[in-house]
Structure formats: C-alpha cells, structure tokens
C-alpha positions in Angstrom: -44.7 15.6 2.3 -41.3 14.8 0.8 -39.9 18.1 1.9 -40.5 17.2 5.5 -37.9 14.5 5.2 -34.5 15.8 6.0 -32.7 13.7 3.4 -34.9 15.3 0.6 -34.0 18.9 1.5 -31.3 20.8 -0.2 -29.6 21.7 3.1 -29.3 18.0 4.2 -25.6 17.2 4.6 -24.5 14.7 1.9 -21.7 12.4 2.7 -18.7 13.0 0.5 -16.3 10.5 -0.9 -13.7 9.9 1.8 -10.0 10.5 1.4 -9.4 6.8 2.0 -11.6 5.9 -0.9 -9.7 8.4 -3.1 -6.4 7.0 -2.0 -7.4 3.4 -2.8 -8.8 4.5 -6.1 -5.5 6.2 -6.9 -3.4 3.2 -6.0 -5.6 0.7 -7.9 -6.3 3.1 -10.8 -2.6 3.9 -11.3 -1.7 0.2 -11.3 -4.3 -0.5 -14.0 -2.9 2.4 -16.0 0.6 1.1 -15.5 -0.4 -2.3 -16.8 -1.9 -0.7 -19.9 1.2 1.5 -20.6 3.6 -1.4 -20.4 1.5 -3.6 -22.6 2.7 -4.4 -26.2 0.5 -1.6 -27.5 2.4 1.2 -25.7 5.7 -0.4 -24.4 6.3 2.6 -22.1 7.9 0.6 -19.2 11.4 2.3 -19.2 10.0 5.8 -19.6 7.4 5.3 -17.0 9.9 4.0 -14.4 12.4 6.7 -15.0 9.9 9.5 -14.6 7.9 8.3 -11.7 10.0 5.8 -9.6 12.7 7.0 -7.2 16.2 6.5 -8.6 19.5 7.9 -7.5 20.2 9.6 -10.9 16.6 11.0 -10.8 17.1 12.6 -7.4 20.5 13.9 -8.4 18.8 15.6 -11.3 16.2 17.2 -9.0 13.3 15.0 -9.7 11.8 15.5 -6.2 8.2 14.7 -7.3 9.3 11.0 -7.4 9.4 11.1 -3.6 5.6 10.9 -3.9 4.8 9.5 -7.3 6.8 6.3 -6.7 3.9 5.2 -4.4 1.7 4.9 -7.4 3.9 2.3 -9.1 3.9 -1.4 -8.1 5.5 -4.6 -9.4 4.0 -5.9 -12.6 5.5 -9.3 -12.1 4.2 -9.7 -8.6 0.6 -8.9 -8.1 0.9 -9.7 -4.4 2.7 -6.3 -4.1 -0.2 -4.1 -5.0 -2.7 -6.4 -3.3 -0.9 -6.1 0.0 -0.6 -2.3 -0.3 -4.3 -1.9 -1.1 -5.4 -4.3 1.6 -3.2 -2.7 4.2 -4.3 0.8 3.3 -7.9 -0.3 3.6 -7.6 -2.2 6.9 -5.5 0.4 8.6 -7.1 3.4 7.0 -10.6 2.5 8.0 -9.6 2.2 11.6 -7.5 5.4 11.6 -9.6 7.8 9.6 -12.4 8.2 12.2 -9.7 8.8 14.9 -7.6 11.5 13.2 -9.8 12.8 10.4 -9.4 12.6 6.6 -6.9 15.4 6.2 -4.4 13.9 8.7 -4.8 10.5 7.1 -3.7 11.8 3.8 -0.9 13.8 5.3 0.5 10.9 7.2 0.3 8.6 4.2 2.1 11.0 1.8 4.6 12.0 4.5 5.5 8.4 5.2 6.0 7.8 1.5 8.4 10.7 1.3 10.3 9.9 4.5 10.6 6.3 3.3 12.0 7.4 -0.1 14.5 9.7 1.5 15.8 7.0 3.9 16.0 4.5 1.0 18.0 7.0 -1.1 20.3 7.7 1.8 21.0 4.0 2.3 21.3 3.1 -1.4 23.0 6.2 -2.8 26.1 4.3 -3.6 24.4 1.1 -4.5 21.8 2.5 -6.9 18.5 0.8 -7.7 14.9 1.7 -8.0 12.1 2.3 -5.5 8.4 1.8 -6.2 5.3 1.0 -4.1 3.2 2.5 -1.4 4.1 0.2 1.5 6.0 2.8 3.4 2.8 4.9 3.6 0.9 1.9 5.0 3.6 1.3 7.5 3.5 4.9 8.7 -0.3 4.7 9.2 0.1 1.4 11.0 2.6 2.8 13.5 0.4 5.9 14.1 -2.6 3.6 14.8 -0.4 1.5 17.2 0.6 4.6 19.0 -2.9 5.9 19.4 -4.7 2.6 20.1 -2.1 -0.1 20.8 -4.7 -2.7 21.9 -7.0 -2.3 18.9 -7.8 -5.8 17.6 -7.9 -7.0 14.0 -9.9 -10.1 13.2 -8.7 -11.9 10.1 -9.2 -15.2 8.3 -5.9 -17.0 8.1 -5.7 -18.8 4.7 -9.4 -17.7 4.3 -10.6 -20.4 6.8 -9.0 -19.9 10.3 -10.1 -16.8 12.2 -7.4 -15.1 14.2 -7.3 -11.9 16.3 -4.3 -9.7 16.5 -3.6 -6.5 18.4 -2.2 -3.7 16.3 0.8 -3.2 18.6 1.9 -6.8 18.0 1.6 -6.4 14.3 3.7 -3.2 14.2 6.3 -4.7 16.5 6.6 -7.9 14.4 7.0 -5.9 11.1 9.5 -3.5 12.8 11.6 -6.5 13.9 11.5 -8.1 10.5 12.5 -4.9 8.7 15.4 -4.2 11.1 16.7 -7.7 10.6 16.5 -7.5 6.8 18.0 -4.0 6.8 21.0 -5.1 8.8 21.6 -8.4 7.1 21.1 -7.4 3.5 20.2 -3.9 2.4 22.9 -2.0 4.3 25.5 -4.3 2.6 24.0 -3.5 -0.8 22.4 -6.9 -1.3 19.0 -7.2 -2.9 16.2 -9.0 -1.1 13.6 -11.3 -2.8 10.6 -9.6 -4.4 12.4 -6.2 -4.3 11.8 -5.9 -0.6 13.0 -2.5 0.7 13.2 -2.5 4.5 14.9 1.0 4.6 11.8 2.5 3.0 9.5 0.7 5.4 11.6 1.8 8.4 11.4 5.4 7.1 7.6 5.2 6.8 7.4 3.8 10.4 9.7 6.6 11.6 7.5 9.3 10.1 4.4 7.7 11.7 6.0 7.8 15.1 7.4 11.3 14.7 4.0 12.6 13.6 2.4 11.2 16.7 5.1 12.3 19.0 5.8 15.8 17.8 3.1 16.9 15.4 -0.2 15.3 16.3 -0.8 17.0 19.6 0.3 20.4 18.2 -2.5 20.1 15.6 -5.2 19.7 18.3 -5.2 15.9 18.8 -5.2 14.7 22.4 -5.0 11.3 24.0 -7.1 10.4 27.0 -5.2 8.6 29.7 -5.9 5.0 30.4 -8.2 4.5 33.3 -7.1 2.1 36.0 -9.0 -1.0 37.0 -9.8 0.4 40.5 -12.2 2.9 38.9 -13.8 0.8 36.2 -14.1 -2.8 37.5 -11.8 -5.7 36.8 -8.2 -5.5 35.5 -9.3 -7.6 32.5 -11.9 -5.0 31.5 -9.3 -2.3 32.0 -6.8 -4.0 29.7 -9.5 -4.3 27.0 -10.0 -0.6 27.0 -7.8 1.2 24.4 -6.3 4.6 24.4 -9.0 6.8 22.9 -8.3 9.9 20.8 -10.3 13.1 21.3 -9.7 15.0 18.1 -12.0 17.6 16.7 -14.3 15.8 14.3 -17.2 16.9 12.2 -20.7 15.3 12.7 -20.1 13.1 9.7 -16.7 12.0 11.0 -18.2 11.3 14.4 -20.8 9.1 12.9 -18.2 7.4 10.8 -16.1 6.8 13.9 -19.1 5.3 15.6 -19.8 3.0 12.7 -16.2 1.8 12.7 -16.4 1.1 16.4 -19.6 -0.9 15.9 -18.0 -2.9 13.1 -15.1 -3.8 15.3 -17.4 -4.9 18.1 -19.5 -7.0 15.7 -16.3 -8.6 14.4 -15.4 -9.5 17.9 -18.8 -11.0 18.5 -18.5 -13.0 15.3 -15.1 -14.4 16.3 -15.4 -14.9 20.1 -19.2 -14.7 20.8 -21.3 -12.3 22.7 -19.8 -13.3 26.1 -16.4 -11.8 25.0 -17.7 -8.2 25.1 -16.7 -6.0 28.0 -19.3 -3.8 29.8 -17.9 -0.8 28.0 -18.4 -2.4 24.6 -22.0 -3.4 25.4 -22.6 0.2 26.4 -21.2 1.5 23.1 -23.5 -0.8 21.2 -26.5 0.5 23.1 -25.4 4.1 22.4 -24.8 3.4 18.7 -28.3 1.9 18.4 -29.8 5.1 19.6 -27.5 7.5 17.8 -27.4 5.8 14.4 -31.1 5.1 14.5 -31.9 8.9 14.6 -32.9 10.6 11.4 
C-alpha cells in the first residue's frame, strides 16, 4: 500500500529549502531587479544607490540598514562582480553549511557584510565613496571554513579545461595577502582601485569570520575534534589528509546533507586524481555513505 511507504505519509520529514539557496536567490534576484530598475523604463539608479548602498553621508544620517542591504547591490557595468559573489557563496556555502548548520551560515554571512561595511566606512570616512557587493560575506565564510577544515580541497577547472586542486587554507591566505597589499598601497591613501575593488571591506569580512570562530562558535555549542597523529592511524601522509572535523549539533536532515557533501568531495577527488588517491578513511566514509544513504 502507498501508506506503507514513509515518503507517502504526512509525518514524513520533507526537506526544506536551505538557507544557502535563499541567500543565492536573494543575491541573484536582487541583481535582476537592480537591472530592471536602472533600465530606461525606470531610471532609478541614483535613488537606488543612495537608499541601499553604504555611503558616508548615509551613515552620518543614520541609515544603518545599508550595512546589510549593500550586499544586494552589484556593479551593473561589470557582470564579473555578481558572478564571483554568487559562485563563491555557492562553493564555500555548500561546504560550510553541513558543518555549522543553516542558522550559523546566515549569521556569519550577514555579520561579515556588516563588519566589512564598518571597516570600509572607518577607512574611507574622509575620502567618501560608495560600497556595494556581497564579497565581504563570502570572505567571512571562507575564513571560517579555513579555520574549521584548513586542508579541505577544492577541485576546479582552470579556464574550463585544466583541473586543479586547492586547499582552502591556501586560498584564504592568498586572498588575505592580496587584500593587505592593495589596502596598504592604495585604499589607505584614498586611491581607487580598478573595478571598484574594496580591500578594507574584504578584510573586515575576513576578520569577522575569524572572530566568530575564535570567540563565538564554541560558545554556541560547536566543538573541534583534535587532529589525530600518524602514530595512531597509519602513515603520516594519511594523517595529513585528514582534516579538522567539526562536531556541531545537527538535525537528521543536516547530518544527511553533511554526508552527501562529503561524498561529493570524495567523488570529485576520484574524478581528478583517480581511485588510488583516496585514503583509507575516505574509502571507509564511502562505504558508510552507501549504507546510510541507501536506507529508506
């Protein structure tokens, strides 16, 4: 009978739209609306920027909501801006959401946006200007992921043809170095960078991600398992491949999502480096996932 099947019963837990999906929809939907409003039919560009973007006169007038809403605006002349934000939010968010949960993901993204806007305003108070874009939020999530699992690998196609694998700690360190150099050489002197690049906002987002991990994450119930040494788990190479794992309270749906994300990462590694590149622990995780995800 159909009622014997769990997914046909009313009490069967349905998967809800994730916070990450809503965040991506907000960024892309707001950009589509922005393009419509600044079109020749509406011509609302100036009004839109003044009411949503972060500006020094706006903050002086008490427009504190712009510390968040500026993340919904992106450059209309440079589509690369919104593409990078959306892609970064997706790539980092899908790795981080199973580890910290949906609520924390949203908190860190919004908090990084606000912290980045405050730091930008502090640096540019006498220079003026305008801040838009959600990149500070992405940077905050990236730093948190690097703090939780520094050896987590990303497999990407360089120029859509050449597969490369990067560890998240190396990506975060490279971006930090780039933004510090740009901040010291240009922005602190009041000089504008190409493509409206705003290193102070990026650095503020990174700072919030680190502060959240260092001072807030563990207070909210998140714990980090210590790295096991090679003497207890085989070779040193296998020990280096094991990442710092997070033991945060997760719901059954979040645990399954975490497991799916881990399986996707392992499959990406197989696709890039072959089956022989897997560690014993990764092979064990695949076997466990086959049993767990195969249950009804």
